[in-house]
BAKOL-776521 format. One record per atom (N, C-alpha, C): residue number from 0; atom name; x, y negated, z. Coordinates in steps of 0.1 Angstrom, whole numbers, plus 5000, padded with zeros to 4 digits. Last residue first. Layout:
N
- num  atome  X  Y  Z
- NUM  CA  X  Y  Z .
...
***
This chain:
50
- num  atome  X  Y  Z
- 49  N  8370  5267  3540 .
- 49  CA  8373  5264  3528 .
- 49  C  8389  5262  3526 .
- 48  N  8354  5269  3562 .
- 48  CA  8362  5281  3560 .
- 48  C  8365  5277  3545 .
- 47  N  8350  5241  3573 .
- 47  CA  8364  5251  3582 .
- 47  C  8368  5262  3570 .
- 46  N  8330  5240  3559 .
- 46  CA  8340  5230  3557 .
- 46  C  8355  5240  3563 .
- 45  N  8310  5254  3576 .
- 45  CA  8314  5255  3561 .
- 45  C  8331  5252  3557 .
- 44  N  8313  5243  3602 .
- 44  CA  8317  5258  3600 .
- 44  C  8322  5259  3582 .
- 43  N  8303  5220  3591 .
- 43  CA  8317  5219  3598 .
- 43  C  8326  5235  3598 .
- 42  N  8271  5227  3588 .
- 42  CA  8287  5219  3575 .
- 42  C  8302  5219  3581 .
- 41  N  8269  5236  3610 .
- 41  CA  8270  5246  3599 .
- 41  C  8281  5239  3589 .
- 40  N  8269  5215  3628 .
- 40  CA  8277  5225  3630 .
- 40  C  8280  5233  3619 .
- 39  N  8250  5197  3614 .
- 39  CA  8262  5195  3614 .
- 39  C  8272  5204  3617 .
- 38  N  8225  5216  3618 .
- 38  CA  8234  5210  3605 .
- 38  C  8246  5206  3603 .
- 37  N  8224  5212  3642 .
- 37  CA  8228  5225  3638 .
- 37  C  8233  5220  3622 .
- 36  N  8219  5188  3647 .
- 36  CA  8227  5190  3653 .
- 36  C  8234  5205  3648 .
- 35  N  8195  5184  3633 .
- 35  CA  8208  5178  3629 .
- 35  C  8216  5180  3637 .
- 34  N  8180  5214  3630 .
- 34  CA  8177  5204  3634 .
- 34  C  8196  5195  3632 .
- 33  N  8171  5234  3597 .
- 33  CA  8178  5230  3609 .
- 33  C  8176  5217  3616 .
- 32  N  8136  5241  3583 .
- 32  CA  8150  5232  3583 .
- 32  C  8157  5232  3598 .
- 31  N  8114  5248  3588 .
- 31  CA  8124  5258  3585 .
- 31  C  8135  5251  3585 .
- 30  N  8094  5224  3585 .
- 30  CA  8092  5232  3599 .
- 30  C  8106  5247  3597 .
- 29  N  8103  5212  3566 .
- 29  CA  8106  5208  3575 .
- 29  C  8105  5214  3587 .
- 28  N  8089  5232  3545 .
- 28  CA  8103  5230  3546 .
- 28  C  8110  5224  3558 .
- 27  N  8064  5224  3553 .
- 27  CA  8068  5237  3552 .
- 27  C  8082  5240  3556 .
- 26  N  8062  5197  3548 .
- 26  CA  8058  5200  3560 .
- 26  C  8067  5216  3562 .
- 25  N  8063  5201  3516 .
- 25  CA  8074  5193  3525 .
- 25  C  8073  5195  3542 .
- 24  N  8036  5217  3512 .
- 24  CA  8054  5221  3510 .
- 24  C  8065  5213  3520 .
- 23  N  8021  5197  3523 .
- 23  CA  8022  5212  3526 .
- 23  C  8036  5219  3526 .
- 22  N  8024  5179  3502 .
- 22  CA  8024  5174  3519 .
- 22  C  8029  5188  3523 .
- 21  N  8018  5189  3478 .
- 21  CA  8034  5183  3484 .
- 21  C  8035  5181  3495 .
- 20  N  7994  5193  3482 .
- 20  CA  7998  5206  3478 .
- 20  C  8018  5199  3485 .
- 19  N  7982  5168  3484 .
- 19  CA  7979  5180  3495 .
- 19  C  7991  5189  3496 .
- 18  N  7986  5159  3458 .
- 18  CA  7992  5154  3470 .
- 18  C  7993  5163  3480 .
- 17  N  7970  5175  3444 .
- 17  CA  7987  5176  3439 .
- 17  C  7992  5173  3454 .
- 16  N  7944  5168  3454 .
- 16  CA  7947  5178  3455 .
- 16  C  7966  5182  3455 .
- 15  N  7944  5139  3442 .
- 15  CA  7944  5142  3462 .
- 15  C  7947  5159  3462 .
- 14  N  7969  5128  3425 .
- 14  CA  7959  5137  3425 .
- 14  C  7958  5140  3439 .
- 13  N  7993  5111  3421 .
- 13  CA  7981  5111  3427 .
- 13  C  7970  5116  3430 .
- 12  N  8027  5110  3420 .
- 12  CA  8017  5120  3419 .
- 12  C  8004  5117  3428 .
- 11  N  8056  5103  3398 .
- 11  CA  8047  5098  3412 .
- 11  C  8033  5106  3408 .
- 10  N  8085  5115  3396 .
- 10  CA  8073  5117  3390 .
- 10  C  8062  5110  3403 .
- 9  N  8117  5115  3379 .
- 9  CA  8111  5113  3391 .
- 9  C  8096  5112  3385 .
- 8  N  8149  5132  3366 .
- 8  CA  8139  5120  3369 .
- 8  C  8128  5119  3380 .
- 7  N  8158  5153  3363 .
- 7  CA  8153  5152  3354 .
- 7  C  8150  5138  3358 .
- 6  N  8165  5165  3387 .
- 6  CA  8174  5160  3383 .
- 6  C  8172  5158  3371 .
- 5  N  8139  5146  3409 .
- 5  CA  8143  5160  3403 .
- 5  C  8156  5158  3396 .
- 4  N  8113  5132  3434 .
- 4  CA  8127  5131  3424 .
- 4  C  8135  5146  3419 .
- 3  N  8084  5121  3437 .
- 3  CA  8091  5134  3438 .
- 3  C  8103  5132  3427 .
- 2  N  8058  5108  3454 .
- 2  CA  8070  5107  3448 .
- 2  C  8080  5118  3451 .
- 1  N  8023  5108  3461 .
- 1  CA  8036  5116  3464 .
- 1  C  8047  5109  3451 .
- 0  N  7997  5092  3473 .
- 0  CA  8002  5093  3465 .
- 0  C  8019  5099  3470 .
***
């Protein structure tokens, strides 16, 4: 099962193929995401530019 929230609400996904697609998408996002330290540094840089 996958649970996805979006601006209009949320959806529960139970179909095996759809859950696999969600898992692959999440794994891809996680693989390209900044580390917690790099995220904090980016937020600080952006705040300094305001």
